[in-house]
C-alpha positions in Angstrom: -15.0 2.2 -21.3 -15.6 -1.2 -19.8 -18.5 -2.1 -22.1 -16.6 -1.4 -25.3 -13.4 -3.1 -24.1 -15.3 -6.4 -23.4 -17.2 -6.1 -26.7 -14.0 -6.4 -28.7 -12.8 -9.6 -27.2 -15.2 -12.4 -26.0 -14.7 -13.1 -22.3 -14.5 -16.8 -23.0 -11.4 -16.2 -25.2 -9.4 -14.2 -22.8 -6.1 -15.9 -21.8 -3.0 -15.3 -19.7 -2.3 -11.8 -18.4 -5.5 -10.3 -19.7 -7.7 -12.8 -17.8 -5.6 -12.6 -14.7 -5.9 -8.8 -14.7 -9.6 -9.1 -15.1 -9.8 -11.5 -12.1 -7.6 -9.2 -10.0 -9.6 -6.1 -10.9 -12.8 -8.0 -10.0 -11.4 -9.2 -6.7 -10.3 -5.6 -5.8 -13.8 -4.4 -6.6 -15.3 -7.0 -4.4 -13.0 -6.1 -1.5 -14.0 -2.5 -1.9 -17.7 -3.2 -1.8 -18.3 -6.3 0.3 -15.0 -6.6 2.2 -13.0 -9.7 3.1 -15.9 -11.5 4.7 -18.3 -10.9 1.8 -15.8 -11.7 -1.0 -16.3 -15.1 -2.6 -14.4 -16.8 -5.4 -17.8 -17.3 -7.2 -18.5 -13.6 -7.0 -15.1 -12.7 -8.3 -15.5 -15.1 -11.2 -18.9 -13.7 -12.1 -17.6 -10.1 -12.0 -14.6 -11.1 -14.1 -16.9 -12.8 -16.6 -15.1 -16.1 -16.3 -15.6 -19.5 -14.7 -14.8 -20.3 -11.1 -12.3 -23.0 -12.2 -10.2 -20.3 -14.0 -9.9 -18.4 -10.6 -9.1 -21.6 -8.6 -6.4 -22.7 -11.2 -4.5 -19.5 -10.5 -5.2 -19.0 -6.8 -6.2 -22.1 -4.8 -7.9 -20.1 -2.0 -9.5 -16.8 -1.2 -6.5 -15.8 0.9 -4.1 -16.5 -2.0 -6.2 -14.4 -4.3 -6.6 -11.5 -1.9 -2.9 -11.5 -1.1 -2.0 -11.2 -4.8 -4.7 -8.5 -5.3 -3.2 -6.4 -2.5 0.4 -7.0 -3.4 -0.1 -6.2 -7.1 -2.4 -3.2 -6.4 -0.3 -1.2 -4.0 1.4 1.7 -5.9 5.2 1.6 -5.8 6.9 4.0 -3.4 9.4 5.0 -6.0 12.2 7.4 -5.2 12.4 10.9 -3.5 14.3 13.4 -5.5 16.8 15.6 -3.6 15.0 18.8 -2.9 17.9 20.4 -1.1 16.5 20.3 2.4 15.7 17.5 4.9 12.3 19.2 5.6 11.2 19.2 2.0 12.4 15.7 1.3 10.5 14.3 4.3 7.3 16.2 3.4 7.4 14.6 -0.1 8.1 11.2 1.4 5.1 11.5 3.8 2.8 12.6 0.9 4.0 9.6 -1.1 3.3 7.2 1.8 -0.2 8.7 2.2 -0.9 8.1 -1.5 0.0 4.4 -1.1 -2.2 4.1 2.1 -5.1 5.9 0.5 -4.9 4.0 -2.8 -7.8 1.7 -3.5 -5.6 -1.3 -2.7 -4.2 0.4 0.4 -7.7 1.1 1.7 -8.8 -2.5 1.0 -5.7 -3.8 2.8 -6.6 -1.8 5.9 -10.1 -3.1 5.8 -8.9 -6.7 5.3 -6.7 -6.5 8.4 -9.6 -5.4 10.5 -11.9 -8.2 9.2 -9.7 -11.2 8.7 -9.0 -13.8 11.4 -5.7 -14.4 13.1 -4.9 -17.3 10.8 -4.8 -15.0 7.7 -3.6 -11.8 9.4 0.1 -12.7 9.2 0.2 -13.0 5.4 -1.5 -9.7 5.0 0.9 -8.0 7.4 3.6 -9.4 5.1 2.0 -7.4 2.3 2.1 -4.3 4.4 5.8 -4.8 5.2 6.8 -5.5 1.6 4.6 -2.9 0.0 4.9 0.0 2.4 7.1 -0.5 5.5 10.2 -1.8 3.9 10.3 0.7 1.0 9.5 3.5 3.4 12.3 2.5 5.8 14.7 2.3 2.9 13.8 5.8 1.7 13.9 7.3 5.2 17.3 5.8 5.7 18.4 7.3 2.3 17.0 10.7 3.2 18.8 10.7 6.6 22.1 9.8 5.0 21.5 12.5 2.3 20.9 15.1 5.0 24.0 14.0 6.9 26.1 14.4 3.7 24.5 17.9 3.2 25.2 18.9 6.8 21.6 19.6 7.8 21.1 16.3 9.8 23.2 15.4 12.8 25.6 12.5 12.1 24.2 10.2 14.8 20.6 10.4 13.5 21.1 7.3 11.4 19.3 5.1 13.9 16.7 2.3 13.4 14.5 4.1 15.9 14.6 7.3 13.9 13.7 5.4 10.8 10.7 3.9 12.6 9.1 7.2 13.7 7.2 8.2 10.5 5.8 4.8 9.6 4.8 4.1 13.2 3.0 7.4 13.5 1.2 7.2 10.2 0.1 3.6 10.7 -1.0 4.3 14.3 -3.3 7.1 13.3 -4.6 5.2 10.2 -5.1 1.8 12.0 -5.8 2.6 15.6 -7.4 6.0 15.5 -9.1 5.5 12.1 -8.2 9.0 11.0 -6.5 10.3 7.9 -3.4 12.4 7.4 -4.1 15.9 6.1 -1.5 18.2 4.5 -1.5 20.2 7.8 -1.0 17.1 9.9 2.0 16.0 7.8 3.6 19.4 7.9 3.1 19.6 11.7 4.6 16.1 12.2 7.7 17.1 10.1 8.1 20.5 11.8 7.4 19.4 15.4 8.8 15.9 15.4 11.2 15.0 12.6 13.1 18.2 12.0 13.9 18.7 15.7 14.8 15.0 15.9 17.2 15.1 13.0 18.9 18.4 13.4 21.6 19.0 15.9 
């Protein structure tokens, strides 16, 4: 429990990774409750039970702090074990992508992108690319090549446009339409779009 954890070590004595983790946790909490516009370095410091100077020493600006919060908070995509079929592999991939998008940091990232100004949007889009898009593209490419080797994916399916389909659809619905991906939606996308696209 939080109370008992802080009762063991005085907040003023925290150093290094322990203090940084407390600041990042506090900043993520602030993003989740008041958003980008409401987050302040003073509020983060107060919630982390430290001084404002300790926050500024590590992250010179609010944008620097939020970038690190989102980068560190996004769950890793990991790997997709070979399930023996392209359909099953892609279903598991989409569920994994949804978990990243619906994580606390993923939801905060989407909110930040809606709130922040153009000057800051670029660096947060970089977080999306590094934390979700690039790992997803790598995995999709691997699944396509795995399917080609198994013989259940057509050999010419290894195209950058094919790799773009799932991330584009999932991000479009989440960002533009503001709706979530249910299990039924994921299954229909795989059955109606990806499997016909990949198979000869």
